[in-house]
N, CA, C and O of each residue as an XYZ file, in Angstrom:
400
protein
N    -151.178     15.265     11.845
C    -150.790     14.146     12.822
C    -149.677     14.702     13.732
O    -149.561     14.220     14.858
N    -148.909     15.615     13.348
C    -147.922     16.140     14.234
C    -146.707     15.285     14.348
O    -146.523     14.313     13.616
N    -145.869     15.673     15.294
C    -144.650     15.010     15.589
C    -144.890     13.623     16.146
O    -145.844     13.407     16.893
N    -144.005     12.653     15.779
C    -144.123     11.211     16.304
C    -143.946     11.295     17.813
O    -143.003     11.905     18.317
N    -144.880     10.665     18.517
C    -144.577     10.571     19.988
C    -143.497      9.477     20.209
O    -143.090      8.730     19.319
N    -143.087      9.470     21.482
C    -142.019      8.422     21.764
C    -142.772      7.094     21.968
O    -143.942      7.070     22.348
N    -142.065      6.013     21.705
C    -142.575      4.725     21.934
C    -142.666      4.422     23.422
O    -141.776      4.748     24.207
N    -143.810      3.766     23.787
C    -144.030      3.481     25.191
C    -144.534      2.024     25.370
O    -145.098      1.382     24.484
N    -144.265      1.586     26.605
C    -144.795      0.261     26.971
C    -146.270      0.318     27.264
O    -146.914     -0.730     27.318
N    -146.853      1.526     27.461
C    -148.351      1.681     27.765
C    -149.080      2.130     26.575
O    -150.091      2.807     26.760
N    -148.715      1.852     25.384
C    -149.409      2.240     24.175
C    -150.789      1.573     24.155
O    -150.983      0.478     24.683
N    -151.746      2.280     23.522
C    -153.107      1.666     23.412
C    -153.460      1.563     21.952
O    -152.670      1.894     21.068
N    -154.646      1.105     21.728
C    -155.184      0.968     20.238
C    -155.090      2.232     19.429
O    -154.903      2.189     18.213
N    -155.215      3.325     20.077
C    -155.081      4.633     19.334
C    -153.665      4.872     18.840
O    -153.404      5.383     17.751
N    -152.733      4.441     19.772
C    -151.253      4.539     19.309
C    -150.963      3.624     18.107
O    -150.236      3.974     17.178
N    -151.580      2.423     18.183
C    -151.353      1.345     17.126
C    -151.895      2.001     15.781
O    -151.236      1.917     14.744
N    -153.006      2.597     15.830
C    -153.556      3.258     14.595
C    -152.678      4.294     14.102
O    -152.477      4.391     12.891
N    -152.126      5.093     14.950
C    -151.172      6.163     14.590
C    -149.903      5.670     14.016
O    -149.383      6.295     13.092
N    -149.367      4.602     14.491
C    -148.303      3.873     13.918
C    -148.556      3.438     12.579
O    -147.705      3.597     11.703
N    -149.765      2.850     12.335
C    -150.119      2.453     10.992
C    -150.276      3.556     10.055
O    -149.913      3.378      8.892
N    -150.795      4.726     10.430
C    -150.987      5.836      9.616
C    -149.635      6.342      9.244
O    -149.384      6.578      8.062
N    -148.735      6.526     10.197
C    -147.320      7.069      9.859
C    -146.670      6.073      8.929
O    -146.023      6.519      7.981
N    -146.774      4.803      9.097
C    -146.176      3.802      8.277
C    -146.702      3.928      6.860
O    -145.925      3.917      5.906
N    -148.020      4.048      6.713
C    -148.609      4.098      5.391
C    -148.153      5.399      4.606
O    -147.863      5.374      3.409
N    -148.118      6.488      5.361
C    -147.806      7.861      4.771
C    -146.340      7.872      4.371
O    -145.981      8.292      3.271
N    -145.486      7.395      5.300
C    -144.026      7.445      5.034
C    -143.726      6.508      3.793
O    -142.943      6.844      2.905
N    -144.345      5.421      3.802
C    -144.079      4.386      2.724
C    -144.661      4.961      1.352
O    -144.260      4.472      0.296
N    -145.517      5.902      1.354
C    -146.057      6.483      0.091
C    -145.227      7.717     -0.484
O    -145.453      8.210     -1.589
N    -144.287      8.137      0.354
C    -143.569      9.303     -0.108
C    -142.580      8.884     -1.177
O    -141.838      7.923     -0.975
N    -142.548      9.554     -2.280
C    -141.741      9.232     -3.404
C    -140.540     10.198     -3.350
O    -140.604     11.394     -3.068
N    -139.445      9.502     -3.662
C    -138.148     10.304     -3.782
C    -137.936     10.784     -5.268
O    -138.428     10.077     -6.148
N    -137.316     11.808     -5.590
C    -136.556     12.653     -4.719
C    -137.516     13.547     -3.958
O    -138.582     13.928     -4.441
N    -137.105     13.848     -2.798
C    -137.689     14.902     -1.932
C    -137.357     16.275     -2.365
O    -136.294     16.479     -2.952
N    -138.188     17.226     -2.119
C    -137.826     18.656     -2.205
C    -137.300     19.061     -0.805
O    -137.580     18.413      0.204
N    -136.530     20.158     -0.798
C    -136.020     20.664      0.488
C    -137.222     20.998      1.329
O    -137.181     20.751      2.535
N    -138.309     21.551      0.777
C    -139.425     21.890      1.623
C    -140.076     20.621      2.180
O    -140.557     20.641      3.313
N    -140.108     19.582      1.469
C    -140.607     18.290      2.078
C    -139.794     17.749      3.150
O    -140.272     17.152      4.114
N    -138.511     17.973      2.962
C    -137.475     17.554      4.000
C    -137.682     18.350      5.298
O    -137.503     17.834      6.401
N    -138.074     19.656      5.123
C    -138.232     20.476      6.221
C    -139.524     20.039      7.047
O    -139.544     20.095      8.277
N    -140.529     19.628      6.331
C    -141.679     19.107      7.003
C    -141.423     17.911      7.770
O    -141.781     17.783      8.940
N    -140.705     16.898      7.004
C    -140.449     15.563      7.544
C    -139.532     15.654      8.790
O    -139.748     14.959      9.782
N    -138.573     16.468      8.716
C    -137.572     16.443      9.812
C    -138.215     16.980     11.152
O    -137.683     16.714     12.230
N    -139.299     17.693     11.075
C    -139.989     18.258     12.246
C    -140.738     17.112     12.874
O    -141.180     17.294     14.008
N    -140.937     15.952     12.279
C    -141.668     14.837     12.846
C    -140.913     13.979     13.728
O    -141.542     13.226     14.471
N    -139.548     13.989     13.752
C    -138.691     13.101     14.575
C    -139.196     13.093     16.002
O    -139.432     14.159     16.570
N    -139.368     11.924     16.599
C    -139.606     11.828     18.046
C    -138.349     12.105     18.793
O    -137.249     12.142     18.242
N    -138.549     12.301     20.080
C    -137.283     12.459     20.980
C    -136.411     11.203     20.915
O    -135.191     11.281     20.777
N    -137.063     10.056     21.016
C    -136.172      8.791     21.044
C    -136.550      7.904     19.925
O    -135.955      7.933     18.848
N    -137.631      7.042     20.206
C    -137.881      6.035     19.207
C    -139.384      6.004     18.996
O    -140.152      6.385     19.880
N    -139.818      5.528     17.770
C    -141.190      5.292     17.380
C    -141.376      4.137     16.516
O    -141.603      4.284     15.315
N    -141.289      2.945     17.094
C    -141.674      1.703     16.317
C    -140.768      1.543     15.002
O    -141.249      1.120     13.951
N    -139.625      1.856     15.119
C    -138.672      1.867     13.972
C    -139.048      2.680     12.926
O    -138.333      2.602     11.927
N    -140.050      3.498     12.889
C    -140.401      4.337     11.894
C    -139.466      5.589     11.821
O    -139.417      6.242     10.779
N    -138.795      5.897     12.811
C    -137.806      6.908     12.868
C    -136.671      6.600     11.844
O    -136.112      7.523     11.252
N    -136.359      5.383     11.654
C    -135.364      5.071     10.552
C    -135.889      5.273      9.220
O    -135.136      5.714      8.353
N    -137.136      4.992      8.950
C    -137.798      5.373      7.694
C    -137.550      6.922      7.373
O    -137.117      7.377      6.314
N    -137.929      7.648      8.544
C    -137.830      9.070      8.417
C    -136.404      9.564      8.083
O    -136.167     10.399      7.210
N    -135.458      8.954      8.881
C    -133.990      9.217      8.689
C    -133.597      8.993      7.271
O    -132.962      9.875      6.692
N    -133.919      7.893      6.662
C    -133.713      7.551      5.281
C    -134.281      8.541      4.286
O    -133.632      8.941      3.319
N    -135.411      8.887      4.539
C    -136.026      9.910      3.622
C    -135.289     11.390      3.712
O    -135.075     12.097      2.728
N    -134.994     11.675      4.867
C    -134.034     12.912      5.042
C    -132.768     12.690      4.403
O    -132.371     13.527      3.592
N    -132.061     11.637      4.670
C    -130.835     11.412      3.877
C    -130.864     11.309      2.472
O    -129.828     11.430      1.818
N    -131.991     11.090      1.935
C    -132.137     11.133      0.447
C    -131.824     12.414     -0.191
O    -131.517     12.495     -1.380
N    -131.905     13.427      0.616
C    -131.593     14.790      0.157
C    -130.078     14.993      0.118
O    -129.641     15.894     -0.598
N    -129.289     14.275      0.788
C    -127.834     14.400      0.717
C    -127.346     14.335     -0.697
O    -127.687     13.416     -1.442
N    -126.555     15.298     -1.070
C    -126.066     15.267     -2.412
C    -127.083     15.863     -3.517
O    -126.729     16.090     -4.674
N    -128.292     16.074     -3.062
C    -129.301     16.672     -3.967
C    -129.512     18.247     -3.651
O    -129.966     19.036     -4.480
N    -129.152     18.565     -2.446
C    -129.087     20.004     -2.138
C    -127.676     20.254     -1.645
O    -126.977     19.320     -1.255
N    -127.257     21.501     -1.659
C    -125.894     21.788     -1.272
C    -125.750     21.534      0.254
O    -126.686     21.486      1.053
N    -124.457     21.382      0.527
C    -124.076     20.972      1.880
C    -124.519     21.856      3.038
O    -124.830     21.358      4.119
N    -124.548     23.143      2.818
C    -125.035     24.142      3.722
C    -126.501     23.984      3.981
O    -126.939     24.000      5.132
N    -127.308     23.824      2.873
C    -128.671     23.562      3.015
C    -128.994     22.249      3.808
O    -129.893     22.206      4.648
N    -128.252     21.254      3.505
C    -128.408     19.981      4.193
C    -128.152     20.115      5.719
O    -128.921     19.657      6.564
N    -127.022     20.771      5.993
C    -126.609     20.981      7.401
C    -127.623     21.866      8.107
O    -127.878     21.642      9.291
N    -128.188     22.811      7.484
C    -129.270     23.704      8.082
C    -130.440     22.851      8.349
O    -131.078     22.990      9.393
N    -130.743     22.006      7.490
C    -131.923     21.108      7.664
C    -131.729     20.233      8.833
O    -132.595     20.179      9.706
N    -130.620     19.532      8.904
C    -130.252     18.747     10.110
C    -130.407     19.551     11.416
O    -130.956     19.056     12.400
N    -129.942     20.724     11.402
C    -129.959     21.548     12.591
C    -131.369     21.974     13.047
O    -131.512     22.527     14.137
N    -132.351     21.743     12.281
C    -133.807     22.017     12.668
C    -134.401     20.865     13.268
O    -135.532     20.955     13.745
N    -133.694     19.680     13.299
C    -134.361     18.486     13.816
C    -134.634     18.783     15.370
O    -133.768     19.265     16.099
N    -135.873     18.459     15.785
C    -136.318     18.698     17.149
C    -135.775     17.697     18.101
O    -135.946     17.916     19.300
N    -135.148     16.636     17.731
C    -134.690     15.625     18.681
C    -133.203     15.721     18.636
O    -132.596     15.622     17.569
N    -132.589     15.920     19.817
C    -131.196     15.938     20.034
C    -130.498     14.666     19.534
O    -129.461     14.689     18.872
N    -131.163     13.532     19.912
C    -130.605     12.257     19.535
C    -130.497     12.086     18.005
O    -129.450     11.719     17.473
N    -131.593     12.361     17.340
C    -131.585     12.142     15.895
C    -130.840     13.260     15.142
O    -130.335     13.019     14.046
N    -130.768     14.390     15.668
C    -129.876     15.452     15.043
C    -128.511     14.935     15.049
O    -127.807     14.913     14.039
N    -128.137     14.510     16.223
C    -126.731     13.894     16.357
C    -126.458     12.754     15.418
O    -125.369     12.708     14.846
N    -127.357     11.843     15.222
C    -127.282     10.781     14.296
C    -127.139     11.194     12.849
O    -126.348     10.637     12.086
N    -127.925     12.180     12.503
C    -127.827     12.677     11.180
C    -126.542     13.435     10.952
O    -125.955     13.323      9.876
N    -126.070     14.217     11.942
C    -124.762     14.875     11.795
C    -123.676     13.895     11.705
O    -122.763     14.072     10.900
N    -123.712     12.835     12.504
C    -122.615     11.911     12.422
C    -122.632     11.152     11.155
O    -121.582     10.846     10.590
N    -123.794     10.842     10.696
C    -123.798     10.063      9.366
C    -123.317     11.042      8.188
O    -122.649     10.644      7.234
N    -123.707     12.278      8.356
C    -123.243     13.300      7.289
C    -121.723     13.407      7.284
O    -121.105     13.457      6.221
N    -121.063     13.445      8.578
C    -119.704     13.543      8.725
C    -118.969     12.252      8.075
O    -117.943     12.367      7.404
N    -119.541     11.125      8.320
C    -119.097      9.912      7.808
C    -119.019      9.820      6.308
O    -118.056      9.343      5.708
N    -120.117     10.320      5.737
C    -120.274     10.390      4.283
C    -119.304     11.372      3.735
O    -118.734     11.095      2.680
N    -119.053     12.516      4.359
C    -118.059     13.432      3.896
C    -116.644     12.948      3.979
O    -115.819     13.290      3.132
N    -116.343     12.152      4.990
C    -114.989     11.656      4.979
C    -114.727     10.543      3.999
O    -113.567     10.261      3.701
N    -115.761      9.893      3.481
C    -115.622      8.921      2.356
C    -115.539      9.556      0.985
O    -115.210      8.906     -0.007
N    -115.855     10.890      0.953
C    -115.908     11.585     -0.385
C    -114.459     11.976     -0.785
O    -114.248     12.560     -1.848
């Protein structure tokens, strides 16, 4: 299916089906993730938004926090193809670190 496209006002029925597919597949993923699964999932982030499914994706990636060492987690974040979502993941990581 590839990387999530950006949400658009001009979406058609094909996009609706794609959204449903992503939703079903993301919902079926069981935690804990492996680092390899995280590497695949992080590559799916859209540039901006994709029908709130980007938040599901973010939560799956964040489930690796504390399960892999910090260097691996930061390296994973740095592979995110979306500058916006990479920044969000980095910020949330820093917030979690400051609470520790």
